[in-house]
FIKOLZA-1660 file (N, C-alpha, C; in steps of 0.1 Angstrom, whole numbers, plus 5000, padded with zeros to 4 digits):
% residues 175
   i   px   py   pz ch aa at
   1 8596 6714 5914  A  X  N
   1 8591 6703 5922  A  X CA
   1 8603 6694 5926  A  X  C
   2 8604 6691 5939  A  X  N
   2 8615 6683 5943  A  X CA
   2 8613 6668 5939  A  X  C
   3 8623 6660 5940  A  X  N
   3 8623 6646 5936  A  X CA
   3 8613 6638 5944  A  X  C
   4 8613 6640 5958  A  X  N
   4 8603 6632 5966  A  X CA
   4 8589 6636 5963  A  X  C
   5 8586 6648 5960  A  X  N
   5 8572 6652 5957  A  X CA
   5 8568 6646 5943  A  X  C
   6 8577 6646 5934  A  X  N
   6 8574 6639 5921  A  X CA
   6 8572 6625 5923  A  X  C
   7 8580 6618 5930  A  X  N
   7 8579 6603 5933  A  X CA
   7 8566 6601 5940  A  X  C
   8 8562 6609 5949  A  X  N
   8 8550 6607 5957  A  X CA
   8 8538 6609 5947  A  X  C
   9 8538 6619 5939  A  X  N
   9 8527 6622 5929  A  X CA
   9 8526 6610 5919  A  X  C
  10 8537 6606 5914  A  X  N
  10 8536 6594 5904  A  X CA
  10 8531 6582 5911  A  X  C
  11 8535 6579 5923  A  X  N
  11 8530 6568 5931  A  X CA
  11 8515 6569 5933  A  X  C
  12 8510 6581 5936  A  X  N
  12 8496 6583 5938  A  X CA
  12 8488 6580 5925  A  X  C
  13 8493 6585 5914  A  X  N
  13 8486 6582 5901  A  X CA
  13 8487 6567 5897  A  X  C
  14 8498 6561 5899  A  X  N
  14 8499 6547 5896  A  X CA
  14 8490 6538 5904  A  X  C
  15 8490 6541 5917  A  X  N
  15 8481 6534 5926  A  X CA
  15 8466 6535 5922  A  X  C
  16 8462 6547 5918  A  X  N
  16 8449 6550 5914  A  X CA
  16 8446 6541 5901  A  X  C
  17 8455 6542 5892  A  X  N
  17 8453 6535 5879  A  X CA
  17 8452 6520 5882  A  X  C
  18 8462 6514 5889  A  X  N
  18 8463 6500 5891  A  X CA
  18 8452 6495 5901  A  X  C
  19 8450 6502 5912  A  X  N
  19 8441 6497 5923  A  X CA
  19 8427 6501 5921  A  X  C
  20 8424 6513 5917  A  X  N
  20 8411 6518 5916  A  X CA
  20 8404 6515 5902  A  X  C
  21 8412 6517 5892  A  X  N
  21 8407 6514 5878  A  X CA
  21 8408 6500 5875  A  X  C
  22 8420 6494 5878  A  X  N
  22 8422 6480 5876  A  X CA
  22 8427 6476 5862  A  X  C
  23 8425 6463 5858  A  X  N
  23 8429 6459 5845  A  X CA
  23 8423 6467 5834  A  X  C
  24 8432 6470 5824  A  X  N
  24 8427 6479 5813  A  X CA
  24 8432 6474 5799  A  X  C
  25 8427 6463 5795  A  X  N
  25 8431 6458 5782  A  X CA
  25 8427 6468 5771  A  X  C
  26 8435 6468 5760  A  X  N
  26 8433 6478 5749  A  X CA
  26 8418 6477 5745  A  X  C
  27 8412 6489 5744  A  X  N
  27 8399 6490 5739  A  X CA
  27 8388 6489 5750  A  X  C
  28 8392 6485 5762  A  X  N
  28 8382 6483 5772  A  X CA
  28 8378 6496 5778  A  X  C
  29 8366 6496 5786  A  X  N
  29 8362 6508 5792  A  X CA
  29 8372 6514 5802  A  X  C
  30 8379 6505 5809  A  X  N
  30 8390 6509 5818  A  X CA
  30 8401 6515 5811  A  X  C
  31 8405 6510 5799  A  X  N
  31 8415 6516 5791  A  X CA
  31 8412 6530 5787  A  X  C
  32 8399 6532 5783  A  X  N
  32 8395 6546 5780  A  X CA
  32 8394 6555 5792  A  X  C
  33 8390 6549 5804  A  X  N
  33 8390 6557 5816  A  X CA
  33 8404 6562 5820  A  X  C
  34 8414 6553 5818  A  X  N
  34 8428 6557 5821  A  X CA
  34 8433 6568 5812  A  X  C
  35 8429 6566 5799  A  X  N
  35 8433 6577 5789  A  X CA
  35 8428 6590 5793  A  X  C
  36 8415 6590 5797  A  X  N
  36 8408 6603 5801  A  X CA
  36 8414 6608 5813  A  X  C
  37 8418 6600 5823  A  X  N
  37 8424 6604 5835  A  X CA
  37 8437 6610 5833  A  X  C
  38 8446 6604 5825  A  X  N
  38 8459 6610 5822  A  X CA
  38 8457 6623 5814  A  X  C
  39 8448 6624 5805  A  X  N
  39 8446 6636 5797  A  X CA
  39 8442 6647 5807  A  X  C
  40 8433 6644 5816  A  X  N
  40 8428 6655 5825  A  X CA
  40 8439 6659 5835  A  X  C
  41 8447 6649 5840  A  X  N
  41 8457 6653 5849  A  X CA
  41 8468 6662 5842  A  X  C
  42 8472 6658 5830  A  X  N
  42 8482 6666 5823  A  X CA
  42 8476 6680 5819  A  X  C
  43 8464 6680 5815  A  X  N
  43 8457 6693 5812  A  X CA
  43 8456 6702 5824  A  X  C
  44 8453 6697 5835  A  X  N
  44 8451 6705 5847  A  X CA
  44 8465 6710 5852  A  X  C
  45 8476 6704 5848  A  X  N
  45 8489 6708 5851  A  X CA
  45 8495 6718 5841  A  X  C
  46 8486 6722 5832  A  X  N
  46 8490 6732 5822  A  X CA
  46 8500 6727 5812  A  X  C
  47 8499 6714 5810  A  X  N
  47 8508 6707 5800  A  X CA
  47 8499 6706 5787  A  X  C
  48 8504 6711 5776  A  X  N
  48 8497 6710 5764  A  X CA
  48 8495 6695 5760  A  X  C
  49 8482 6692 5758  A  X  N
  49 8479 6678 5755  A  X CA
  49 8470 6678 5743  A  X  C
  50 8471 6667 5735  A  X  N
  50 8462 6664 5724  A  X CA
  50 8456 6650 5725  A  X  C
  51 8444 6648 5721  A  X  N
  51 8438 6635 5721  A  X CA
  51 8438 6630 5707  A  X  C
  52 8441 6617 5705  A  X  N
  52 8440 6611 5692  A  X CA
  52 8430 6599 5694  A  X  C
  53 8420 6599 5687  A  X  N
  53 8410 6588 5688  A  X CA
  53 8416 6576 5680  A  X  C
  54 8415 6565 5686  A  X  N
  54 8420 6552 5681  A  X CA
  54 8409 6542 5682  A  X  C
  55 8402 6538 5672  A  X  N
  55 8392 6528 5672  A  X CA
  55 8398 6515 5676  A  X  C
  56 8392 6508 5686  A  X  N
  56 8397 6495 5690  A  X CA
  56 8386 6487 5696  A  X  C
  57 8386 6474 5693  A  X  N
  57 8376 6465 5697  A  X CA
  57 8379 6461 5712  A  X  C
  58 8369 6459 5720  A  X  N
  58 8370 6455 5734  A  X CA
  58 8368 6439 5733  A  X  C
  59 8377 6432 5739  A  X  N
  59 8376 6417 5738  A  X CA
  59 8372 6412 5752  A  X  C
  60 8363 6403 5753  A  X  N
  60 8359 6396 5765  A  X CA
  60 8361 6381 5764  A  X  C
  61 8370 6376 5771  A  X  N
  61 8373 6361 5770  A  X CA
  61 8362 6352 5776  A  X  C
  62 8360 6341 5770  A  X  N
  62 8351 6331 5775  A  X CA
  62 8359 6320 5781  A  X  C
  63 8353 6311 5788  A  X  N
  63 8360 6300 5793  A  X CA
  63 8366 6291 5782  A  X  C
  64 8377 6284 5785  A  X  N
  64 8383 6275 5776  A  X CA
  64 8386 6262 5783  A  X  C
  65 8385 6251 5776  A  X  N
  65 8388 6238 5782  A  X CA
  65 8396 6231 5772  A  X  C
  66 8407 6225 5776  A  X  N
  66 8416 6217 5768  A  X CA
  66 8419 6205 5775  A  X  C
  67 8415 6193 5770  A  X  N
  67 8417 6181 5776  A  X CA
  67 8424 6171 5767  A  X  C
  68 8435 6166 5772  A  X  N
  68 8443 6156 5764  A  X CA
  68 8445 6144 5772  A  X  C
  69 8441 6132 5767  A  X  N
  69 8443 6120 5774  A  X CA
  69 8437 6120 5788  A  X  C
  70 8425 6126 5789  A  X  N
  70 8417 6127 5801  A  X CA
  70 8424 6137 5812  A  X  C
  71 8433 6145 5807  A  X  N
  71 8440 6154 5816  A  X CA
  71 8437 6169 5812  A  X  C
  72 8432 6177 5822  A  X  N
  72 8429 6191 5819  A  X CA
  72 8442 6198 5818  A  X  C
  73 8444 6205 5807  A  X  N
  73 8456 6214 5804  A  X CA
  73 8452 6228 5806  A  X  C
  74 8462 6236 5811  A  X  N
  74 8459 6250 5813  A  X CA
  74 8460 6257 5799  A  X  C
  75 8450 6264 5796  A  X  N
  75 8449 6271 5783  A  X CA
  75 8441 6284 5784  A  X  C
  76 8445 6294 5776  A  X  N
  76 8438 6306 5776  A  X CA
  76 8434 6310 5761  A  X  C
  77 8422 6315 5760  A  X  N
  77 8418 6319 5746  A  X CA
  77 8426 6331 5742  A  X  C
  78 8431 6331 5730  A  X  N
  78 8439 6343 5726  A  X CA
  78 8429 6354 5724  A  X  C
  79 8432 6366 5727  A  X  N
  79 8423 6378 5726  A  X CA
  79 8418 6378 5712  A  X  C
  80 8405 6381 5710  A  X  N
  80 8398 6383 5698  A  X CA
  80 8396 6370 5690  A  X  C
  81 8400 6358 5696  A  X  N
  81 8398 6346 5689  A  X CA
  81 8383 6342 5688  A  X  C
  82 8379 6336 5677  A  X  N
  82 8366 6332 5675  A  X CA
  82 8364 6319 5683  A  X  C
  83 8351 6315 5686  A  X  N
  83 8348 6303 5693  A  X CA
  83 8351 6291 5685  A  X  C
  84 8353 6280 5692  A  X  N
  84 8356 6267 5685  A  X CA
  84 8353 6256 5694  A  X  C
  85 8346 6245 5689  A  X  N
  85 8344 6233 5697  A  X CA
  85 8348 6221 5689  A  X  C
  86 8356 6212 5695  A  X  N
  86 8360 6200 5689  A  X CA
  86 8361 6189 5700  A  X  C
  87 8357 6177 5696  A  X  N
  87 8358 6166 5705  A  X CA
  87 8364 6154 5697  A  X  C
  88 8373 6147 5704  A  X  N
  88 8379 6135 5698  A  X CA
  88 8385 6138 5684  A  X  C
  89 8392 6149 5682  A  X  N
  89 8397 6153 5669  A  X CA
  89 8412 6151 5669  A  X  C
  90 8418 6146 5659  A  X  N
  90 8432 6145 5657  A  X CA
  90 8438 6159 5655  A  X  C
  91 8451 6160 5658  A  X  N
  91 8458 6172 5656  A  X CA
  91 8471 6170 5650  A  X  C
  92 8477 6180 5645  A  X  N
  92 8490 6179 5638  A  X CA
  92 8499 6190 5645  A  X  C
  93 8511 6186 5649  A  X  N
  93 8521 6195 5654  A  X CA
  93 8530 6200 5644  A  X  C
  94 8531 6213 5643  A  X  N
  94 8540 6220 5633  A  X CA
  94 8550 6229 5641  A  X  C
  95 8563 6227 5639  A  X  N
  95 8573 6233 5648  A  X CA
  95 8580 6245 5641  A  X  C
  96 8580 6246 5628  A  X  N
  96 8587 6257 5622  A  X CA
  96 8581 6261 5608  A  X  C
  97 8587 6271 5602  A  X  N
  97 8581 6277 5590  A  X CA
  97 8582 6266 5579  A  X  C
  98 8593 6259 5578  A  X  N
  98 8595 6249 5567  A  X CA
  98 8584 6238 5568  A  X  C
  99 8581 6233 5580  A  X  N
  99 8571 6223 5582  A  X CA
  99 8557 6229 5578  A  X  C
 100 8555 6242 5581  A  X  N
 100 8542 6248 5578  A  X CA
 100 8541 6249 5562  A  X  C
 101 8552 6253 5556  A  X  N
 101 8552 6255 5542  A  X CA
 101 8549 6241 5535  A  X  C
 102 8555 6231 5540  A  X  N
 102 8554 6217 5533  A  X CA
 102 8541 6210 5537  A  X  C
 103 8535 6214 5547  A  X  N
 103 8522 6207 5551  A  X CA
 103 8511 6209 5541  A  X  C
 104 8505 6198 5537  A  X  N
 104 8495 6199 5527  A  X CA
 104 8481 6195 5531  A  X  C
 105 8480 6188 5543  A  X  N
 105 8467 6183 5547  A  X CA
 105 8463 6189 5561  A  X  C
 106 8463 6202 5562  A  X  N
 106 8459 6208 5574  A  X CA
 106 8445 6215 5574  A  X  C
 107 8439 6216 5563  A  X  N
 107 8426 6222 5562  A  X CA
 107 8417 6215 5571  A  X  C
 108 8410 6223 5579  A  X  N
 108 8399 6218 5588  A  X CA
 108 8405 6209 5600  A  X  C
 109 8418 6209 5602  A  X  N
 109 8424 6201 5613  A  X CA
 109 8428 6211 5624  A  X  C
 110 8430 6205 5636  A  X  N
 110 8435 6213 5647  A  X CA
 110 8451 6213 5646  A  X  C
 111 8457 6224 5646  A  X  N
 111 8471 6225 5644  A  X CA
 111 8477 6230 5658  A  X  C
 112 8487 6222 5662  A  X  N
 112 8495 6227 5674  A  X CA
 112 8507 6234 5669  A  X  C
 113 8508 6247 5672  A  X  N
 113 8520 6255 5668  A  X CA
 113 8529 6254 5679  A  X  C
 114 8541 6248 5676  A  X  N
 114 8551 6246 5687  A  X CA
 114 8565 6252 5682  A  X  C
 115 8575 6249 5689  A  X  N
 115 8589 6253 5685  A  X CA
 115 8589 6268 5682  A  X  C
 116 8596 6271 5671  A  X  N
 116 8599 6285 5667  A  X CA
 116 8586 6292 5663  A  X  C
 117 8575 6285 5660  A  X  N
 117 8563 6291 5655  A  X CA
 117 8555 6296 5667  A  X  C
 118 8558 6292 5679  A  X  N
 118 8550 6297 5691  A  X CA
 118 8559 6304 5702  A  X  C
 119 8571 6307 5698  A  X  N
 119 8580 6313 5709  A  X CA
 119 8578 6327 5711  A  X  C
 120 8571 6334 5703  A  X  N
 120 8568 6349 5705  A  X CA
 120 8554 6353 5701  A  X  C
 121 8549 6363 5706  A  X  N
 121 8536 6368 5702  A  X CA
 121 8537 6374 5688  A  X  C
 122 8526 6372 5680  A  X  N
 122 8526 6378 5666  A  X CA
 122 8520 6392 5666  A  X  C
 123 8527 6400 5658  A  X  N
 123 8521 6414 5656  A  X CA
 123 8508 6412 5648  A  X  C
 124 8497 6419 5651  A  X  N
 124 8485 6418 5643  A  X CA
 124 8488 6421 5629  A  X  C
 125 8481 6414 5620  A  X  N
 125 8484 6415 5606  A  X CA
 125 8481 6429 5600  A  X  C
 126 8472 6436 5606  A  X  N
 126 8469 6450 5601  A  X CA
 126 8473 6461 5611  A  X  C
 127 8484 6457 5619  A  X  N
 127 8489 6467 5629  A  X CA
 127 8494 6479 5621  A  X  C
 128 8489 6491 5624  A  X  N
 128 8492 6503 5616  A  X CA
 128 8506 6509 5619  A  X  C
 129 8513 6504 5629  A  X  N
 129 8525 6511 5633  A  X CA
 129 8538 6503 5629  A  X  C
 130 8536 6490 5627  A  X  N
 130 8548 6482 5624  A  X CA
 130 8543 6469 5617  A  X  C
 131 8551 6465 5608  A  X  N
 131 8549 6452 5601  A  X CA
 131 8562 6443 5602  A  X  C
 132 8559 6431 5607  A  X  N
 132 8570 6422 5608  A  X CA
 132 8568 6411 5598  A  X  C
 133 8576 6411 5588  A  X  N
 133 8574 6403 5576  A  X CA
 133 8573 6388 5579  A  X  C
 134 8581 6383 5588  A  X  N
 134 8581 6369 5592  A  X CA
 134 8567 6365 5598  A  X  C
 135 8562 6374 5607  A  X  N
 135 8549 6371 5612  A  X CA
 135 8538 6371 5601  A  X  C
 136 8539 6381 5592  A  X  N
 136 8529 6382 5582  A  X CA
 136 8530 6370 5573  A  X  C
 137 8541 6365 5570  A  X  N
 137 8543 6353 5562  A  X CA
 137 8536 6340 5568  A  X  C
 138 8538 6339 5581  A  X  N
 138 8532 6327 5588  A  X CA
 138 8517 6329 5589  A  X  C
 139 8512 6341 5592  A  X  N
 139 8498 6343 5593  A  X CA
 139 8492 6341 5579  A  X  C
 140 8498 6346 5568  A  X  N
 140 8492 6343 5555  A  X CA
 140 8492 6329 5551  A  X  C
 141 8502 6321 5555  A  X  N
 141 8502 6307 5552  A  X CA
 141 8491 6300 5560  A  X  C
 142 8490 6303 5573  A  X  N
 142 8479 6297 5581  A  X CA
 142 8465 6300 5575  A  X  C
 143 8463 6313 5571  A  X  N
 143 8450 6316 5565  A  X CA
 143 8448 6309 5551  A  X  C
 144 8458 6307 5544  A  X  N
 144 8457 6300 5531  A  X CA
 144 8453 6286 5533  A  X  C
 145 8460 6280 5543  A  X  N
 145 8458 6265 5546  A  X CA
 145 8446 6262 5554  A  X  C
 146 8439 6272 5560  A  X  N
 146 8426 6270 5566  A  X CA
 146 8425 6259 5577  A  X  C
 147 8434 6259 5587  A  X  N
 147 8431 6249 5598  A  X CA
 147 8419 6253 5605  A  X  C
 148 8413 6243 5612  A  X  N
 148 8401 6245 5620  A  X CA
 148 8403 6254 5632  A  X  C
 149 8415 6251 5638  A  X  N
 149 8419 6259 5650  A  X CA
 149 8433 6257 5653  A  X  C
 150 8439 6266 5662  A  X  N
 150 8453 6265 5665  A  X CA
 150 8454 6264 5680  A  X  C
 151 8463 6255 5685  A  X  N
 151 8467 6254 5698  A  X CA
 151 8482 6258 5699  A  X  C
 152 8485 6269 5705  A  X  N
 152 8498 6275 5705  A  X CA
 152 8505 6271 5718  A  X  C
 153 8517 6265 5717  A  X  N
 153 8524 6260 5729  A  X CA
 153 8530 6272 5736  A  X  C
 154 8529 6273 5749  A  X  N
 154 8535 6284 5757  A  X CA
 154 8549 6280 5761  A  X  C
 155 8559 6288 5759  A  X  N
 155 8572 6285 5762  A  X CA
 155 8577 6290 5776  A  X  C
 156 8568 6297 5783  A  X  N
 156 8572 6302 5796  A  X CA
 156 8565 6294 5808  A  X  C
 157 8572 6292 5818  A  X  N
 157 8567 6286 5830  A  X CA
 157 8561 6297 5839  A  X  C
 158 8564 6309 5837  A  X  N
 158 8560 6320 5846  A  X CA
 158 8547 6326 5843  A  X  C
 159 8544 6327 5830  A  X  N
 159 8531 6333 5826  A  X CA
 159 8527 6329 5812  A  X  C
 160 8514 6330 5809  A  X  N
 160 8509 6327 5796  A  X CA
 160 8509 6340 5788  A  X  C
 161 8516 6340 5777  A  X  N
 161 8516 6352 5768  A  X CA
 161 8509 6348 5755  A  X  C
 162 8497 6353 5752  A  X  N
 162 8490 6349 5741  A  X CA
 162 8498 6351 5728  A  X  C
 163 8497 6341 5719  A  X  N
 163 8505 6342 5707  A  X CA
 163 8498 6351 5697  A  X  C
 164 8485 6350 5696  A  X  N
 164 8478 6358 5687  A  X CA
 164 8469 6368 5695  A  X  C
 165 8470 6380 5691  A  X  N
 165 8462 6391 5697  A  X CA
 165 8457 6400 5686  A  X  C
 166 8448 6395 5678  A  X  N
 166 8445 6401 5665  A  X CA
 166 8430 6399 5661  A  X  C
 167 8423 6410 5661  A  X  N
 167 8408 6409 5658  A  X CA
 167 8406 6406 5643  A  X  C
 168 8416 6408 5635  A  X  N
 168 8415 6404 5620  A  X CA
 168 8419 6390 5617  A  X  C
 169 8425 6383 5627  A  X  N
 169 8429 6369 5625  A  X CA
 169 8417 6360 5629  A  X  C
 170 8411 6353 5619  A  X  N
 170 8398 6346 5621  A  X CA
 170 8400 6332 5625  A  X  C
 171 8412 6326 5625  A  X  N
 171 8413 6312 5629  A  X CA
 171 8413 6311 5644  A  X  C
 172 8403 6303 5650  A  X  N
 172 8402 6302 5664  A  X CA
 172 8416 6297 5670  A  X  C
 173 8420 6303 5682  A  X  N
 173 8433 6299 5687  A  X CA
 173 8433 6301 5702  A  X  C
 174 8441 6292 5709  A  X  N
 174 8444 6293 5723  A  X CA
 174 8459 6291 5725  A  X  C
 175 8463 6296 5737  A  X  N
 175 8477 6294 5741  A  X CA
 175 8477 6286 5754  A  X  C
% end
């Protein structure tokens, strides 16, 4: 197969996946549809393929509203986050691991994770392929200290990258 034909074929497949199937978050019907499509295409090309079943929860986000000093702030619910409602509640800003370790009065409070604590997405705590000890330490501390909810500061002006994407993390959170 020549290079132009390969490029044309790849383009056709990508256009179908992106335009016809659309968004495909992990565990969604569209994600499963893409997996089946790729499997069928490879199989029909006589490429040896195997399927590995991977149980995964499909998350559907609800609306989120974050208002501070009568100003609506852009916020997105972190995938798999549990629901939470609070009105006129104080919050505490925590910027780093040391502040989190030293904080003693965060149970049932809204915590704003900022600084180094919100600069990157956290690996899920039960992620079967990789464990990042720093993330696990922070997640364990948060779960021990039992805040009511987390507001994670987004460090990008270009896009919102959810800080927590973990069905096993039960503290409600938004980014």
